[in-house]
Each structure stands twice: as C-alpha cells, then as structure tokens.
N, C-alpha and C positions, 0 to 999 in steps of 0.2 A: 504493500500500500504506500502511496505517496506520503512522504514524511510530514508535509503540511496538513494533509487530510487526517493522518493518524493523530497528530497533535491536537487538532481541533476536535476530533471525535473523543479523544481522551479527556480533555479538560472542559469541553463545552457541553451545554445541554443539547439534546438531540431533538430540538423542535423545528428543524429544517431538514430537507432532503435535497441538497444541491446536486447539480450535475457534476460528474466526477472530473473536474478540472480546477486548477488553481491559478487565479489571475494575479498578475504582479504589476501591470502597467496599462495605462489607457490614454487615448488621445482622440478627440473628435468622436467619430462613430465606431472606433476600433478599440479592442482590448487585446492584450498579449498574455499568454500563460508563462509559467516559470521556465518552460522549455523554449520560449521564444516564438511560439506559434501565434499567428495573428487571427483574430476572429472579428466578424462584423456583429456589433451589439444590436440586436433587434428587440431588446427588452428595455433599455435605458432605465433600469432600476425602477420599473413600474411607473414611469414618467418622471422620476426625480432627476434624470439626466437629460431633460428635453433640450438643453442648450449644447449637448455633447460633453464629452469628458474634458476636463481641464480647459474650459473656455478661457482664452487669454485675457479678455477684458475682466471677467469675473475673478480670475486668479490675481490680477493686478490689484483689484479692489480689496481682496482678502489680505494680501500682503501689506498694503498700505494701512488699512484700518486696524488689523491685528497689532501692528506696531504702535498704533496711536491710542486706541481705546477699544476694549472688547466687552467685558462684562462688569457692570457695576450694580446690577439689579435695578428694578423700577423704583427703588427708594429715592432715586435722583433722576433728573432729566438728562438726556444726552442730546448732542447737537445734530443728530441725523435721523432720529426716529420719526419726527414729525414729517419730514420730507418723504420718507418711505410710505407712511400711512396715507399721506396726501396723494401720492402717485397711485397707490393701490385703489383708493376710492375713485380717483378720476378715471382710471382705465376701465373700472368695472361698473361705474355709475352708482355706487353705493355712497352712503353718507359718513359712516364711521367704521373703523377697523380696530379689532382687538387682537394683538399678536400673541401667538403661542409658539410651540416648537414642532411637535409632531401633528400629523393629520388627526389622529385619534383625540388629542388634546383639544383641537379646534372643534371637533364634533361634540365633545363633552361640553365645551363652552357654549355651543349653539343650543344644546339641550337645556343647560342651565338658564340661558337667556330666554328661551321659549317659556320655561316654567315661571320665571320671574315676571315676564310680561303677562302671562295668563293670570297670575294672582294680582298684580299691581294695576294692570290696565284693563284687561278683559273682565275681571271680577270673578274668576273661578274660585270656588271654595278651597280653603287651605288643604294641601296634600291630595287634591283630586284631579290635578291636571293630567291629561293624556297626550301622548305623542303617537302619531301614526307613521309607520314605515312600510317597506315593501318586502314581500317574499323574494329571496335571492339577493338581498342587499349585502354590501360589505362596507361598513363605516369604521372599521378598526377592530381592536382586540380588548378594549377595557370592559369591565363588567357591565356598565350601563349600555355600551354598544352591543355586547353579546346578548343582552336582553332582547334587542331588536333582531338579532340574527336568526335565520331559519336553517343554518348549516349545522347539522347535529354534531359533527366533529369539533367545531369551534366552541360549542356549548357544553360538551360532555364533561361532567365532574366539576363544573364551575358554579353550580347553583348554591344557594337560592338566588334567583335573579330579581331585578327591581320591578316594582309594580308601576302601572301607568303607561304601558306600551302595548300597541296592537299592530298587527301586520295585515296588509291587503295585497292583492295581486298587482304586480308591476305592469304598467302599460294600460291599465283599466281605470279610466276616469270615473266611470259609474261606481266602481268599487270604493273610490275615495268619497264620493258624494254620499254613499250609503253608510260609510263608517263614521262619519262626523257626528259627534254628540255635543251637548252643551259644554262639557268639560274639556273638549279637544283644544289643545293649545297650538299644535303645529303638525305639519306633514313634512317629513324629511325624506328626500329622494335623490338618487343619482340620476342625472339626465340620461346617461348610458351606464348600464351595470357592467363594471369591469371584471371584478373577480367572479361575478356570476356567469361570465363567458362572453363578454362583449355583446350584451343584449340591448338592442335598440328598440325603444318604444315606437308606437305608431306616430306618424306625422301629426302635429297638433296636440299631442298628449299633454305636453308641459303647459301650453297655453290654456287648455281646458282646465287643467288642475289649478292654474293661477286664478282663473275666473271663479272656480268653485271656492277656493280659499278666501277670495275677496268677499264673495257673497255670504260666506258662513263665518267671517271674522276669525279666521285662523291663520297662522303664519305659514308661509311656504318657504322651506329651506332647501337649497340645492347643495349637495355635497359634490363639489367639483375638484376634489383633491387630485384625482387622476385625469379627469376629462378637461380641466381648466387650463388656461394659459396656452392655447393653441393646439392642444393635442388632437382635437377633432376637426381642424380646419377652420374653426372660428375661435376668437379669443376665449369665449366660454361656450360650452356645449349648449347652454340654454339660448344662445344667440341664434341657433338654427330655428327656434320657434319664436324668436323675437320677444323673449320673456325676461323680465327682471324680477327676481325673488325678493322676499322680505329679508332673508338671511342667505349668505353665501359663504361657503367654506373652501378655502384654498390651501394648498400645501405642496409637497413634492417639488415640482418645477420651480416654485418660489425660491428655493434655496440654490438654484443654479447648479445643481449637481455636486455641491460642496458642503452644504450646511443644512441642518433641519430647521425649516421655518414654516409656520402656518399662520393663517389669519381666519378669524370669523368677522365678516363684514355685514353690516345691517343698517337699518334706519336709525336715526337719532332717538326716536320714541322708544325703540327697543333697547338700545345701548344705555339710555338714561336710567334704565332699571338697575344698572350696576352702580353701586356706591363704593367709595374707598373701603377696602377690606373684604368686599364680597367675593372677589375672584382674583387670581394672580398666578404668576409663574416666575421663578428665580431667573431663568434664562430667556423667557419670552420677551421679545422686543429689545434685546440687548444691542449695543451699538454695532457690533460686528454683523449680526443678523440684519439689522436695518440697512447697512451699507450693501450687503450682498443682495438682499431682496430688491432694493432700489435699482441696482445695476441689472439684476435678472429681468426685471420688468422693462427696463430701458432697452436692453439687448433684443428682447422679443419684438419690440416696436421697430427699432432702427435696423435690424437685420432681417425684418419681414419674415419671421419664423412662422407666423400664422398662415401667410400665403403659401409658403413652401410646404407646410403641412397639408394644405388643401390640394396643391398640385401634385406633390409626390404621393399623397394618399390615393388620389384618383388613378395615378399610373400604377401603383402597387396593386390596388384592388382589381383593376382591369387585367393586369398580368396574372394574378392569381386565378381569375375566372377563365383565363385562357389555358390553364393547366388541365389536361384531361386525365383524371385519376379517380378510380373507384373508391379511394380512401376518403375523399372529400365529400361530406354530405351537406355542407353549407359554408358560405363565406359572408361574414358580416363586418361592417365597419363604416366609420366616418373619419376623414383625415387619415392620420397615422395611428389610428386606434382600431385594430383589425383582429378579428378572430376567425380561425379556420377550424370548423367542426370536423372531427375525424370519426368515421364510422366505427363504433366500438366493436362491431363484429369482425372487423378486419385488422385493426391495429389500435394501439393506445396513443394518446397524445404524447405521453412520456417517451415512447419508442421513437416517435417522429423527432422530438427534440434531441434525443441522444444521437440519432443518425445525422441530423442537421449539424450538430456539433462537429462531427467528423469531416464535414464539408465546409467548416469555417464560419458557420452562422449560429449565433446563440439566441435561443428563445426559451420559453418555459410554458409548461402546460398549466391549464386551470380547469378544475373540476374533471380531470382525467380524460376529457374528450375534446378539449379546445386548445389549439396552439395559438398563443397570443403573439401578435407582432406590433410593437410600439417603439420604433427606433427613435433616436434623437431627431428633433425637428430640423436639424441642419443637414439631414441626409441628402445625398445626391441621386440623380437618376442612375448613374453608373453603379452605385452601391445597391440600389434596389434591384437592378437587373442582375447583379451578382447573387443577391438573395433569391430571386425568382429561379435562377438556374439551379441553385443548391436545393431549393424546395422541390422542384420538378425531379431532379436526380434522386433525392431522398425518397420521395413517394414511389418512384419507379422501382427503386431497390427494395422497398418494403413490400411491394406487391409481387416481387419475384419475377 
C-alpha cells in the first residue's frame, strides 16, 4: 500500500473512501500525484475550486493580507470586511450579509435567522416554528441539517434529531403549497440538488415557490453553496428562473479554492432579528477571509467565469450526449454542473470513476449511480475535449 495512504488510514478516521491516488501539486485545472502523473480535475472540490487551483490573483491577495492582518475575531472591526460584504450584497442583490466559515455553518445561520424572524416578526408561538425542506437534499452534516436529510446513511446512529422540520418532494410546487401551516417559518431548497445526483427541477419551479412563499408569508431560502457563483452558467442558479430569495447561502467558491468562507445573505428585516451576542463565529469574517472573498468575487466578474461556465457547459453536455454507450441512462446539467447517470445493471459509478482515473481524469460518484462533472470554471474547450475522449474510452472499456 502507498505509504501516504497507509499513514492516513492508520491515524485518520475512516469517514471517507477516496480514490486510490495521492495528490501533491495543483495548478489551474490540473493536479499531479506523488509519482508525477498529471490529471484533469473534473471535481474542483465540489465547486470550492471554481477559480482553478492556485489562482495567481487570489494567491497574491492571500500572501499580502496574511502578512498584514489575518484573525483578530469580530471583537474588533477590520478595514476590509465591510468592502467584502458590500461586494457580496451588490452582486447578489441582497441587503445584508453574515459571514461564517463552512457551508454547513451558513445553513445553520439561515435556520436560526428563519426561526428568529418567525417569532419576532411573523408572530409564531415560542418553540413552534417549522422549516420545510426537500427529499434528497444535502445542506451539510450538522445535527440540525441531518434532521432535514432523507439519506439514511447520513442519519444513522445520530439521533435524536431536532423537532420543527418537515420534508416534501423536490420539484413539486403543489407539495410546498400543501405543506405550509400557520407555524411555517421558511422553505429551504437547493435550486439544483447536487449530492442528490444533479437533479434539476422543472422550469419555473423556483418562481412558483417564490410566489407561494410570498402569498403565505414564509421565507424562501436558497442554498447555493454548490450551485452559486457561476457554477450553472448564471451567477446564481436561481437566476435561471429570475428569482431573488429572502435568504441566500453561499460558500465553497467564495473562498477561491484556498480558504473556507461562507455567507448567509438576506433582507435587513430578517438580519435585524440578530442582536449582539445572538450569533457568532471566532473565524467568521476575519480579515484574511474578507480579502480572499472580495478578490474571489472580483475575479469571477473580471475574468467572465460565469460566461465561460455557460459556454463550456453547453459544449460539454453536447459532447456527452454524442457518446453512444449503453452504460449511460441519463445526462443532466446546467453550466458546468453535470451528472451522468450510469445504468446500475451494467456498471457502478465508482467503477467509471476508477477507470477514468487511469485515463487522467478525476471525478467522483454520488449516490452510487451518478458520475459528477464540475470542473473549475476556467476550463478550456481543449480540456473538455480531452475529458470527453477519456469518458468515451472508459465507457467502451467497461462495456467490453
């Protein structure tokens, strides 16, 4: 066994099952293993590396800011947090932003905000607020988030779970309408379900949900941790339906592939429910994070990564649909957020990923039947064509 894998297995918890290779270097859309072999990264760390590995502009900001001021906690003001929050609000059309670190923390923040709003503004009786979420969702791994999950493995042996959560079918606006009760505070939903297998709802679904939420006086919260910041060929996935939510959750790409940064963004009316001491984070909104987040947003704009995602995504999906293989049962995607469904009677998604690795392309399965492709948004047509050749070769080899 590889010495690095052996060491990790010996001293680490076995809560992951990585592909059997050890990476040691990365640049742009490529990574290298310890033997010097180069691979095309078609995962980009679940969208966290949307800018590509070691983006020079973001690296420069990291080096400059880390040498100047990094972490002092929110016990004090810093000279760049305001500019970061202003930029985030301006590009998303939201009014206020609350910075955290991980995506799951931002989801927790949104749930706390929704409950506070329900009690302080809507007038829900104490401890009676309800949150509606969707079957097949993935919002993180905390206990409150797992309460919303319908994936049995994610929930096994972690109970008891929190009260006040209910699930409905994803993509069914009528199900939302029927599920709302007087104590309902919010509906939280991914515009496209990522871990669920790149599941895309019907056109107009988000807009219909927004109208229902307005009519029923409940908050609409979009979890765009994976889908946001250009991944789907629009800055936000909800832009495809021309919808602005009451609450928006961003993460992953916000850190430029170098640092964990997340945000919960919302209207002032909702944010004003938080008073000093109600919520916080030692690292959330630190000066280094603010500098990186601001540059990450600026690079997305100035280097036109959203447009590249749209164009390259169309090219990639068209290329995938041109592959004639009995292993493929479906192809779904928007922008560079693509899932290829593998017929489980003929192969596993894991076997496809393992074989792809041998041809220099890295991806990862989700739910055992879907191979996910979500490369850095800087990817070129030449790199996509290389990936398409590898995919076609791999599927041919697996069909014998």
